[in-house]
C-alpha positions as CSV (number, residue, x, y, z in Angstrom):
1,X,214.5,15.7,2.9
2,X,212.8,15.4,6.3
3,X,211.5,19.0,6.2
4,X,208.9,18.1,3.6
5,X,205.5,16.9,4.4
6,X,204.0,13.7,2.9
7,X,202.1,15.8,0.4
8,X,205.2,17.7,-0.6
9,X,207.3,14.6,-1.0
10,X,204.6,13.0,-3.2
11,X,204.6,16.2,-5.3
12,X,208.5,16.0,-5.5
13,X,208.4,12.3,-6.6
14,X,205.7,13.0,-9.2
15,X,207.5,15.9,-10.5
16,X,210.8,13.9,-10.9
17,X,209.1,11.1,-12.7
18,X,207.1,13.4,-15.0
19,X,210.1,15.5,-15.8
20,X,212.1,12.4,-16.7
21,X,209.4,11.5,-19.2
22,X,209.0,15.1,-20.3
23,X,212.7,15.3,-21.2
24,X,212.0,12.8,-24.0
25,X,209.5,15.0,-26.0
26,X,211.6,18.1,-25.3
27,X,214.0,16.9,-28.0
28,X,211.7,14.8,-30.1
29,X,208.5,16.9,-30.1
30,X,210.0,20.4,-30.0
31,X,207.4,23.0,-28.8
32,X,205.0,20.4,-27.4
33,X,207.7,18.9,-25.2
34,X,208.8,22.4,-24.0
35,X,205.2,23.3,-23.2
36,X,204.7,20.1,-21.1
37,X,207.9,20.9,-19.2
38,X,206.8,24.5,-18.5
39,X,203.5,23.3,-17.2
40,X,205.3,20.8,-14.9
41,X,207.5,23.5,-13.5
42,X,204.6,25.8,-12.8
43,X,202.7,23.1,-11.0
44,X,205.7,22.1,-9.0
45,X,206.3,25.7,-8.0
46,X,202.9,25.8,-6.4
47,X,203.3,22.5,-4.6
48,X,206.9,22.3,-3.5
49,X,208.4,24.8,-1.0
50,X,211.7,26.4,-2.0
51,X,211.1,25.1,-5.5
52,X,213.2,27.7,-7.4
53,X,216.1,27.6,-4.9
54,X,216.3,23.8,-5.1
55,X,215.9,23.8,-8.9
56,X,218.5,26.5,-9.4
57,X,221.1,24.5,-7.5
58,X,220.1,21.3,-9.2
59,X,220.5,22.9,-12.7
60,X,223.9,24.3,-11.8
61,X,225.1,20.9,-10.4
62,X,223.7,19.2,-13.5
63,X,225.4,21.6,-15.9
64,X,228.7,20.9,-14.3
65,X,228.2,17.2,-14.1
66,X,226.8,17.1,-17.6
67,X,229.9,18.8,-19.1
68,X,232.3,16.8,-17.0
69,X,230.6,13.4,-16.7
70,X,227.5,12.9,-18.9
71,X,228.7,14.5,-22.1
72,X,232.2,12.8,-22.1
73,X,230.6,9.5,-21.0
74,X,228.1,9.6,-23.9
75,X,230.9,10.5,-26.3
76,X,233.1,7.6,-25.1
77,X,230.2,5.2,-25.2
78,X,229.5,6.1,-28.8
79,X,233.2,5.7,-29.6
80,X,233.3,2.3,-28.1
81,X,230.2,1.2,-29.9
82,X,231.8,2.3,-33.2
83,X,235.1,0.6,-32.5
84,X,233.5,-2.7,-31.4
85,X,231.3,-2.8,-34.6
86,X,233.1,-4.8,-37.4
87,X,231.0,-3.1,-40.1
88,X,231.6,0.5,-39.0
89,X,234.5,2.8,-39.7
90,X,235.2,4.8,-36.5
91,X,235.2,8.6,-37.1
92,X,236.2,11.4,-34.8
93,X,235.1,15.0,-35.1
94,X,236.2,17.8,-32.8
95,X,233.0,19.7,-33.5
96,X,230.8,16.7,-33.0
97,X,232.6,15.9,-29.7
98,X,232.2,19.5,-28.4
99,X,228.5,19.4,-29.4
100,X,227.9,16.2,-27.5
101,X,229.8,17.3,-24.4
102,X,228.5,20.9,-24.2
103,X,225.1,20.8,-25.8
104,X,223.8,17.3,-25.1
105,X,225.7,16.8,-21.9
106,X,225.0,20.3,-20.5
107,X,221.3,20.3,-21.5
108,X,220.3,16.8,-20.6
109,X,222.6,16.9,-17.6
110,X,220.8,19.9,-16.1
111,X,217.4,18.3,-16.6
112,X,218.4,14.9,-15.2
113,X,220.1,16.6,-12.2
114,X,216.7,18.1,-11.3
115,X,215.2,14.7,-11.7
116,X,217.7,13.2,-9.3
117,X,217.3,15.8,-6.6
118,X,213.5,15.6,-6.6
119,X,213.5,11.8,-6.8
120,X,215.7,11.6,-3.7
121,X,213.5,14.0,-1.9
122,X,210.2,12.6,-3.1
123,X,211.0,8.9,-2.4
124,X,212.9,9.7,0.8
125,X,215.8,7.6,-0.3
126,X,219.6,7.9,-0.9
127,X,221.7,8.6,-3.9
128,X,221.7,5.1,-5.3
129,X,217.9,4.9,-6.0
130,X,217.7,8.5,-7.3
131,X,220.7,7.9,-9.6
132,X,218.9,4.8,-10.8
133,X,216.0,6.9,-11.8
134,X,218.4,9.0,-13.9
135,X,219.8,5.9,-15.5
136,X,216.3,4.8,-16.5
137,X,215.5,8.3,-17.7
138,X,218.5,8.3,-20.0
139,X,217.6,4.8,-21.3
140,X,214.1,6.1,-22.0
141,X,215.5,9.0,-23.9
142,X,217.7,6.7,-26.0
143,X,215.0,4.2,-26.7
144,X,212.4,6.8,-27.6
145,X,214.3,7.5,-30.9
146,X,213.9,4.8,-33.5
147,X,217.4,5.4,-34.9
148,X,219.1,5.4,-31.5
149,X,217.2,2.3,-30.5
150,X,218.3,0.5,-33.7
151,X,221.9,1.5,-33.1
152,X,221.8,0.3,-29.5
153,X,220.4,-3.1,-30.6
154,X,222.5,-3.8,-33.6
155,X,225.8,-1.9,-33.4
156,X,228.9,-2.7,-31.5
157,X,228.6,-5.8,-29.2
158,X,224.8,-5.5,-29.2
159,X,222.1,-4.5,-26.7
160,X,223.5,-6.8,-23.9
161,X,226.6,-4.5,-23.8
162,X,225.2,-1.2,-24.9
163,X,222.2,-0.9,-22.6
164,X,224.2,-1.4,-19.4
165,X,226.9,0.9,-20.6
166,X,224.5,3.8,-21.2
167,X,222.7,3.0,-17.9
168,X,226.0,3.2,-16.0
169,X,226.7,6.6,-17.5
170,X,223.3,7.9,-16.4
171,X,223.8,6.4,-12.9
172,X,227.2,8.1,-12.6
173,X,225.8,11.4,-13.7
174,X,223.0,11.2,-11.2
175,X,225.4,10.4,-8.4
176,X,227.8,13.2,-9.3
177,X,225.0,15.7,-9.7
178,X,223.6,14.9,-6.2
179,X,227.1,15.1,-4.7
180,X,227.6,18.6,-6.3
181,X,224.1,19.6,-5.2
182,X,224.8,18.7,-1.6
183,X,228.1,20.7,-1.7
184,X,226.4,23.7,-3.1
185,X,223.6,23.5,-0.5
186,X,226.2,23.2,2.4
187,X,228.1,26.2,1.0
188,X,224.9,28.2,0.8
189,X,224.2,27.4,4.5
190,X,227.7,28.5,5.5
191,X,227.5,31.7,3.6
192,X,224.1,32.7,4.9
193,X,225.2,34.0,8.3
194,X,227.9,36.1,6.7
195,X,225.4,37.7,4.3
196,X,223.0,38.4,7.2
197,X,225.8,40.0,9.2
198,X,226.5,42.4,6.3
199,X,222.9,43.3,5.9
């Protein structure tokens, strides 16, 4: 994090925040959300040194954490909401579970991992604050949908229980993604001398 100038850290922080917001219209606005995200990536590419290397590792870390943490966490939270709601009949679908874990977990997990990495770099802070940004981003994603917002407020034990539960899942995913990113970065540094020796 210390290798970045003040300008580059500001660009990283701005990119993280804007991408967190951009992840919402990606799913809700289709092409427009995708267009906004592409523009953000192109702008960040020009402003942040090593952008594609950092982003590539972030995406890989997020994909792994998304499938192992975020996806299963979201599925479990939805299950708990259904069980706790006296008016709902809990249902379980293998196909639906796989879709949530692989598609939603992997897709959103990758994006939010990039958010976490650049938030930590941009704000020059540790894992806790960067993971908190991911938690807020996930809550923003949930609250942006009228249907999901209504379910969070009215199903299960209500908003007082559902909101902290989903925020905790986002925080855990952010923390796990950053840990995996750090391990990938250290491994890359260890492998670099060997690659140079073979060249």
